C-alpha positions in Angstrom: 0.2 -0.1 0.1 1.2 3.4 -0.8 2.6 5.3 2.4 0.6 8.5 1.2 -3.0 6.2 1.4 -2.2 4.9 4.5 -1.8 8.4 6.3 -5.1 9.0 7.8 -6.9 12.1 6.2 -6.8 15.5 8.4 -9.9 16.3 9.7 -11.0 19.5 7.7 -12.5 22.2 10.0 -15.7 23.9 9.0 -15.9 27.6 7.7 -17.4 30.5 8.8 -16.6 33.6 6.8 -14.2 32.0 4.7 -11.9 31.2 7.6 -11.6 28.3 10.1 -14.3 28.1 12.7 -12.5 28.6 15.6 -10.7 32.1 14.1 -14.2 33.6 12.7 -16.2 32.8 15.6 -14.9 35.8 17.4 -16.2 38.0 14.6 -20.0 36.7 15.2 -20.6 38.5 18.6 -20.4 41.6 17.0 -21.8 41.2 13.5 -25.0 39.7 15.5 -25.0 42.8 17.6 -25.2 44.9 14.6 -27.9 42.6 12.7 -30.4 42.9 16.2 -29.5 46.6 16.8 -29.1 48.0 13.6 -30.2 45.9 10.2 -33.2 44.8 12.3 -34.2 48.5 13.1 -34.0 49.5 10.2 -35.9 47.1 8.3 -38.9 47.9 10.6 -38.7 51.3 10.3 -38.7 51.0 6.6 -41.7 48.7 6.6 -42.8 50.9 9.2 -42.8 53.7 6.6 -44.1 52.1 3.8 -47.4 51.1 6.0 -50.5 53.2 6.0 -51.0 54.4 9.8 -55.1 54.2 9.2 -55.4 51.2 7.0 -52.0 49.1 7.7 -51.6 48.1 3.9 -48.8 49.3 1.7 -48.3 52.5 1.0 -46.1 55.4 -0.3 -47.7 58.2 0.9 -45.3 59.4 3.1 -42.7 59.7 0.5 -45.0 61.2 -2.2 -46.0 63.4 0.3 -42.5 64.7 0.5 -42.4 65.0 -3.5 -45.8 66.6 -3.8 -45.5 69.5 -1.1 -43.1 72.4 -2.5 -42.0 73.2 0.8 -41.0 69.5 1.5 -39.4 69.6 -2.5 -37.4 72.8 -1.1 -35.9 71.0 1.8 -35.1 68.0 0.0 -32.9 70.2 -2.4 -31.6 72.1 0.4 -30.4 69.2 1.8 -28.8 67.7 -1.3 -27.0 70.9 -2.3 -25.8 71.2 1.4 -24.1 68.3 1.9 -22.8 68.4 -1.8 -21.3 71.7 -1.0 -19.8 70.2 2.2 -18.5 67.3 0.5 -16.6 69.4 -2.2 -15.5 72.2 0.0 -14.2 69.7 3.0 -12.1 67.7 0.5 -10.9 70.6 -1.4 -9.6 72.4 1.9 -8.4 69.1 3.8 -6.6 67.7 0.4 -3.4 70.2 1.3 -3.8 69.4 4.8 -3.7 65.5 4.7 -0.7 65.7 1.9 1.4 68.1 4.3 0.7 65.7 7.3 1.7 62.6 4.9 5.1 64.5 4.2 6.0 64.9 7.9 8.2 62.6 9.9 6.3 60.4 12.4 7.3 62.8 15.4 5.8 65.8 13.9 2.9 64.1 12.1 1.6 63.2 15.3 2.0 66.5 16.7 0.2 68.0 14.3 -2.2 65.5 14.2 -3.3 65.9 17.9 -4.5 69.7 16.6 -6.7 68.2 14.0 -8.2 65.4 16.1 -8.9 67.7 19.4 -11.5 69.5 17.2 -12.4 66.2 15.9 -13.3 64.5 19.6 -14.9 67.9 20.4 -18.9 67.5 20.2 -20.7 69.1 17.3 -23.0 70.6 19.6 -20.0 72.3 21.1 -18.3 73.4 18.1 -21.9 74.7 16.8 -22.3 76.8 20.0 -19.0 78.2 19.5 -19.9 79.5 16.3 -23.0 80.9 18.0 -21.1 83.1 19.9 -18.5 84.1 17.5 -21.0 85.3 15.1 -23.8 86.5 17.4 -25.0 90.1 17.7 -22.8 90.9 20.5 -20.2 88.3 19.4 -16.2 89.4 18.7 -17.0 89.4 15.1 -19.9 91.1 15.1 -17.9 93.7 17.2 -14.9 93.8 15.1 -16.6 95.2 12.2 -19.0 97.8 13.8 -15.8 99.2 15.3 -14.5 99.8 11.9 -17.9 101.0 11.0 -18.6 97.8 8.7 -21.9 96.7 7.7 -23.0 93.3 8.4 -22.6 92.9 11.9 -26.3 92.3 12.8 -26.5 89.4 9.9 -24.0 86.8 10.0 -26.0 84.1 11.5 -29.1 82.3 9.7 -28.1 82.3 6.3 -27.1 79.5 3.7 -23.3 80.8 3.6 -23.2 80.3 7.5 -24.7 77.1 7.4 -22.2 75.6 4.8 -19.3 77.3 6.4 -20.1 75.9 9.8 -21.0 72.4 8.5 -17.8 72.3 6.6 -15.4 73.4 9.5 -17.3 70.7 11.9 -16.8 68.1 9.3 -13.0 69.3 7.7 -11.0 67.3 10.5 -12.8 64.0 9.6 -11.9 64.7 5.8 -8.4 64.9 6.7 -8.2 62.1 8.7 -10.1 59.5 5.9 -7.8 61.1 3.7 -4.5 60.8 5.0 -4.3 56.9 5.0 -4.1 57.2 1.4 -1.8 59.9 1.3 1.0 57.9 3.3 -0.1 54.7 1.3 1.4 56.8 -1.7 5.6 55.8 -2.5 7.2 59.2 -2.3 10.0 57.4 -4.4 7.6 57.4 -7.5 8.1 61.5 -7.1 11.2 61.6 -6.6 11.6 59.0 -9.8 9.7 61.4 -11.8 11.3 64.1 -11.2 14.6 62.5 -12.4 13.7 61.9 -15.4 12.6 65.4 -15.9 9.1 65.6 -14.8 7.6 69.1 -13.7 5.6 69.6 -11.0 2.2 70.0 -12.3 3.2 66.7 -14.6 4.4 64.9 -11.4 1.2 65.9 -9.3 -1.6 65.3 -11.8 -0.4 62.3 -13.7 1.1 60.5 -10.4 0.0 61.7 -7.6 -3.6 62.4 -7.9 -4.4 59.5 -9.6 -2.9 57.5 -6.8 -5.1 59.7 -4.1 -8.2 60.1 -6.1 -9.8 57.0 -4.6 -9.3 58.4 -0.9 -10.6 61.7 -2.0 -14.0 60.2 -3.3 -14.6 57.9 -0.1 -13.7 61.2 2.1 -16.4 63.1 -0.2 -18.6 60.3 0.1 -18.4 60.0 4.0 -18.8 63.7 4.4 -21.8 63.8 2.1 -23.3 60.9 4.2 -22.9 63.0 7.4 -23.9 65.7 6.3 -27.4 64.2 4.8 -28.4 64.0 8.7 -27.1 66.8 10.0 -29.8 69.1 12.1 -27.6 70.7 14.9 -25.7 73.2 13.3 -28.3 73.9 10.8 -31.1 74.3 13.6 -29.0 76.7 15.6 -27.4 78.5 12.7 -29.6 78.4 9.9 -32.8 80.4 8.7 -36.1 79.5 7.5 -35.0 79.1 4.1 -32.2 76.4 5.2 -34.1 73.6 7.0 -32.6 70.3 5.9 -34.1 66.9 6.1 -32.3 66.2 10.0 -34.3 69.2 11.0 -37.7 68.7 9.5 -37.4 64.9 11.0 -37.0 66.7 14.4 -39.9 68.6 13.7 -42.4 65.9 12.6 -41.3 63.3 15.3 -40.3 65.4 18.5 -43.1 68.3 17.9 -45.9 66.7 15.4 -45.5 62.7 16.6 -45.8 62.0 12.9 -43.8 58.9 13.0 -45.2 57.7 9.7 -44.0 60.8 7.8 -40.5 61.2 10.2 -39.8 57.7 8.7 -40.4 58.1 5.5 -38.0 61.3 5.6 -35.6 58.9 7.3 -35.9 56.5 4.4 -35.4 58.5 1.6 -31.9 59.7 3.5 -31.1 56.2 3.2 -32.1 55.7 0.0 -30.0 58.9 -1.4 -26.9 57.5 0.8 -27.0 53.9 -0.9 -27.3 55.6 -4.4 -24.2 57.9 -3.6 -22.4 54.8 -2.2 -23.3 52.8 -5.9 -22.4 55.8 -7.5 -19.1 57.0 -5.8 -18.2 52.8 -6.0 -18.9 52.7 -9.2 -16.6 55.5 -10.6 -14.1 55.0 -8.2 -14.2 51.4 -7.0 -14.0 52.6 -3.3 -14.4 48.5 -2.7 -11.4 47.5 -4.6 -13.4 45.2 -6.8 -11.4 46.0 -10.0 -7.9 47.0 -7.9 -6.1 45.0 -10.5 -7.4 46.8 -13.4 -6.3 49.9 -14.5 -8.1 52.9 -13.9 -11.1 53.8 -15.9 -10.1 55.8 -19.0 -12.1 59.4 -18.1 -9.9 59.5 -15.0 -6.8 59.3 -16.7 -8.0 61.6 -19.4 -9.0 64.3 -16.8 -5.9 63.8 -14.9 -4.1 64.2 -18.5 -5.8 67.2 -19.5 -5.2 69.2 -16.0 -1.3 68.3 -16.0 -1.3 69.8 -19.9 -2.7 72.6 -18.9 -1.0 73.4 -15.6 2.2 72.5 -18.1 1.2 75.1 -20.6 0.8 77.6 -18.4 4.2 76.7 -16.3 5.8 77.3 -19.7 4.1 80.3 -20.4 4.4 82.2 -16.9 6.8 80.4 -14.8 5.6 82.3 -11.9 2.3 80.1 -12.1 3.9 77.0 -11.5 6.2 77.1 -8.4 9.1 74.8 -7.2 9.3 72.2 -5.0 10.3 74.4 -2.2 7.9 77.2 -2.5 5.1 74.7 -2.9 6.5 72.9 0.3 6.4 76.2 2.0 3.4 77.4 1.0 1.5 73.6 1.8 3.2 74.4 5.3 1.7 77.7 5.7 -1.9 76.7 4.5 -2.2 73.5 7.0 -1.2 75.5 9.8 -3.7 78.3 8.7 -6.2 75.7 8.5 -5.1 74.0 12.0 -5.7 77.2 14.0 -9.0 78.1 12.0 -10.1 74.9 13.4 -9.2 75.6 17.0 -9.7 79.3 17.4 -14.0 79.1 17.4 -13.3 76.8 20.8 -10.8 79.0 22.1 -13.1 81.8 21.7 -15.8 80.0 24.3 -13.2 80.3 26.7 -13.4 83.8 28.1 -17.1 83.9 28.0 -17.2 81.1 30.3 -15.8 83.6 33.0 -17.6 86.7 32.1 -19.8 88.5 35.2 -22.1 89.6 32.5 -25.6 87.9 32.6 -25.6 87.7 29.1 -23.2 86.6 26.1 -21.3 90.3 25.2 -18.0 91.0 23.8 -15.4 91.6 25.2 -16.4 89.9 28.3 -15.9 91.4 31.8 -13.9 88.6 33.4 -13.2 87.9 36.6 -15.9 85.4 38.4 -16.4 81.4 38.5 -20.1 82.1 39.2 -21.1 80.3 35.9 -19.0 76.9 36.9 -20.3 76.6 40.4 -24.0 77.4 39.0 -23.0 74.2 36.9 -21.5 72.2 39.6 -24.3 73.0 42.1 -27.5 72.6 39.9 -29.0 69.1 40.4 -30.0 68.8 36.9 -26.8 69.7 35.5 -24.7 67.2 37.5 -27.4 64.7 36.9 -26.9 65.0 33.4 -23.2 64.8 33.6 -22.9 61.8 35.6 -25.4 60.1 33.4 -22.9 60.9 30.1 -20.1 59.5 32.1 -22.0 56.3 33.1 -23.5 55.8 29.5 -20.2 57.1 28.1 -18.1 53.8 30.0 -20.8 51.2 29.5 -21.1 52.0 25.8 -17.1 51.8 25.5 -16.5 48.8 27.1 -19.1 46.9 24.7 -17.9 47.9 21.6 -14.7 47.2 22.8 -15.6 43.9 23.5 -17.6 43.6 20.4 -15.3 44.9 18.1 -11.9 43.7 19.8 -12.9 39.9 19.3 -13.6 40.9 15.8 -10.7 43.1 14.9 -8.7 40.3 16.7 -9.9 37.5 13.7 -9.7 39.6 11.3 -6.2 40.8 11.7 -5.1 37.2 12.0 -7.1 36.4 8.7 -6.5 37.0 4.9 -8.0 36.9 1.9 -11.1 38.3 0.1 -14.0 37.7 3.0 -11.7 40.3 5.3 -12.4 43.1 3.3 -16.0 42.3 3.4 -16.4 42.0 7.0 -14.6 45.0 7.8 -17.0 46.7 5.8 -20.1 45.2 7.5 -18.2 46.6 10.7 -18.1 50.1 9.0 -21.8 50.2 8.1 -23.1 52.4 10.8 -20.8 55.5 9.3 -23.1 55.2 6.2 -26.4 55.4 8.0 -27.0 59.1 9.6 -27.0 59.1 13.5 -30.7 60.7 13.4 -31.9 57.5 10.8 -30.0 55.3 13.7 -31.8 56.5 16.5 -35.0 56.7 14.7 -34.7 53.3 14.0 -33.5 52.3 17.5 -36.6 54.1 19.0 -39.1 51.7 17.1 -37.5 48.9 18.4 -37.0 49.8 22.3 -40.6 50.8 22.1 -41.7 47.6 21.3 -39.1 46.3 23.9 -40.2 48.9 26.9 -36.2 50.1 26.8 -36.8 53.8 26.1 -35.4 56.3 28.9 -33.4 53.7 30.4 -29.5 54.1 30.4 -29.5 50.9 29.0 -31.1 51.9 25.3 -28.7 54.7 25.0 -25.5 52.6 25.8 -27.0 49.9 23.2 -27.6 53.0 20.8 -24.4 54.5 21.7 -22.4 51.0 21.1 -23.8 50.7 17.4 -21.7 54.3 16.4 -18.8 53.4 18.3 -17.9 50.3 16.6 -16.6 51.4 13.7 -14.6 54.1 15.4 -13.4 50.9 18.3 -12.9 48.6 15.7 -10.5 50.8 13.5 -8.4 51.6 15.9 -8.0 47.8 17.6 -7.9 46.4 13.9 -4.8 48.5 13.1 -3.1 47.5 16.3 -3.5 44.1 16.2 -2.3 44.3 12.6 1.2 45.8 14.0 1.3 43.0 16.8 3.6 40.2 16.0 1.7 37.0 16.7 5.1 34.8 16.5 5.9 36.2 19.7 2.9 34.3 21.3 3.7 31.3 19.6 7.5 31.7 20.6 6.3 32.1 24.2 4.1 28.8 24.0 7.3 26.9 22.5 9.1 28.2 25.6 6.4 26.4 27.7 4.2 29.5 28.7 0.3 28.7 29.0 -2.3 30.7 27.7 -3.2 32.9 30.4 0.6 33.7 30.5 0.8 34.5 27.1 -2.1 37.1 27.1 -0.8 38.5 30.3 2.7 38.8 30.0 3.4 38.6 26.2 0.0 39.9 24.2 -1.4 42.4 26.5 1.6 44.6 27.3 2.2 45.1 23.5 -1.8 45.9 23.0 -2.3 47.9 26.5 -2.1 51.3 24.6 -4.3 50.3 21.8 -7.2 48.9 24.1 -6.9 51.9 26.3 -7.0 53.8 23.1 -10.1 52.4 21.7 -11.6 52.7 25.1 -11.0 56.5 25.2 -12.3 56.4 21.6 -15.5 54.8 22.4 -16.1 56.9 25.3 -15.8 60.1 23.6 -17.8 59.1 20.8 -20.2 58.6 23.3 -20.2 61.1 25.8 -20.5 64.0 23.3 -23.2 62.2 21.3 -26.7 63.8 21.2 -29.3 62.5 18.4 -29.3 59.2 19.9 -29.7 60.6 23.2 -32.6 63.0 22.1 -34.7 60.2 20.9 -34.1 57.2 23.6 -33.7 59.6 26.5 -37.9 59.7 26.0 -37.5 63.2 27.5 -36.8 61.6 30.9 -33.3 60.2 30.7 -30.8 63.4 30.2 -27.0 63.1 29.3 -24.9 66.3 29.3 -25.4 67.1 25.4 -28.9 66.5 25.5 -29.3 69.0 28.6 -27.4 71.3 26.9 -29.1 71.2 23.5 -32.3 71.9 25.8 -30.6 75.2 27.2 -29.5 76.6 24.2 -32.7 76.2 22.5 -34.3 78.3 25.3 -31.2 80.7 26.2 -27.5 81.3 24.8 -26.3 82.0 28.2 -22.7 82.1 30.1 -23.7 78.7 31.9 -23.8 77.0 28.6 -19.9 78.2 27.9 -19.0 77.1 31.3 -20.2 73.6 30.2 -19.0 73.7 27.1 -15.6 74.5 28.8 -15.7 71.7 31.0 -16.8 69.3 28.1 -13.9 70.5 26.3 -11.4 70.0 29.4 -12.4 66.4 29.3 -12.0 66.0 26.0 -8.7 66.7 25.9 -7.5 65.2 29.1 -8.7 62.0 27.6 -7.2 62.7 24.3 -3.8 63.5 25.8 -4.3 60.0 27.9 -5.1 58.1 24.7 -1.9 60.2 22.6 0.3 59.3 25.7 -0.7 55.7 26.1 0.3 55.8 22.0 3.9 57.4 22.3 4.9 55.3 25.2 4.3 52.2 23.7 6.5 49.6 24.9 9.0 47.5 22.8 9.2 43.5 23.1 12.9 44.1 23.4 12.5 46.7 26.7 9.6 44.7 28.2 9.3 40.9 26.7 11.2 39.1 29.3 9.5 35.7 30.3 9.5 34.4 33.9 12.0 31.8 34.2 
């Protein structure tokens, strides 16, 4: 008998997600959670919005109402135009900054990224309130204009330009961060080689760099557009009657009119628009990577080639129009620092307002009191809301790390096409605006009698936290050398010792960063708390939102400063843990 035939056949392990069952099981809890608390609620919301509340039969009356009434059509047009404008402006303004960050060394990049990330982690509500203070009739900008006798100081708020500008300011950090990985992945030696072969700056940028970074631009623009679709905080605070967006209309229908059928139909329209945008962007730019091995589309090549020819001709005709590499680098640095300062200044403008002795927000403030902080910390409602935010944030952070961490662990050790699909599944919450998630969960939790509970808000926040936490943990697990575990096992270490003395010390900073990121995402979140709180459970952003709608007072400035301090302190801790990541050579010594 042949020895190969005599050898017993290996037992084939069952497959799940295209991987061995033992390795893919950690993915299941996270996907099950998203299925139960995202996919199912969305399906129920869609079914409810397509059902006539009077007869119980299938009906498109809600969507028909949106397109039949001129005022609603105008709201839909506002949403699309503002979303497209925000996407284009955010990518255009953030592209040079992402390029500049990618050109820095690791140490300087981390410092610059800190200044970009700090506004990113700060609440959208706080940033919008900062603009409300800056552009108010008695704010710094109006005071400056009045001092020099310039008109327009009393008309800075409640118009389309202000809405778009402030939304771009809020979304710009996300655009920069989402484009940065693409810029970091570009091999800079290609640019040096092209310059050595005689390529001009215009040729190098438009024919080499731009095509390589185009997919990142498209992904960033798509993400910004999807986020802008459900925006309601900034437009409600700073927009006028002619600048109402779909998010505001949903709040009006649900919160004031109790029209759940039409509100659900509006949310369904947002989902449909987002889905069409994803399909269009993927078809044009192959965001899924399905055609990664194929050459770029001829239209993309033609666009970049024609643009390169245009700038090359301009450079030959007027050399000053196409500066040299040193001038470009200097201009890029100046512009990037200008953008970073612009992201930070509005937040800093709130700080002196928290120490004013005036009852109203006026500029310049009469400094010299901690009255508003004392009022904040001695008010039972504000204290209860603050404690609720810390409690809910901690719960959402821990739950999201457990669910996303187990999945990231499995994905980091796997390969193949199915891995990309699993990653996309965990990114689904990013493609659904929070207002749609909140509305969908409201219907589910109402049936489960979970509304107005900490658990409901924790579950809702976990859905939103999972993509952020999953991304951080996946990057950390992929950078970990799993051969260290094998070496420890070979030396006789047991599983507990391997995890406690080998893996965790090296991955501790990643886990801490993920916990902080999850906490900050929950701590600053308003939309889910607004819906799932049921008017009884109030978080700090919800309490602040209710107060802003009544009156913008120095008390809100004190609350905003407190929230910023929490964000900055936790973000500094996260940065410190990343900076002080231990090395295997220094601390990985197994016990004798």
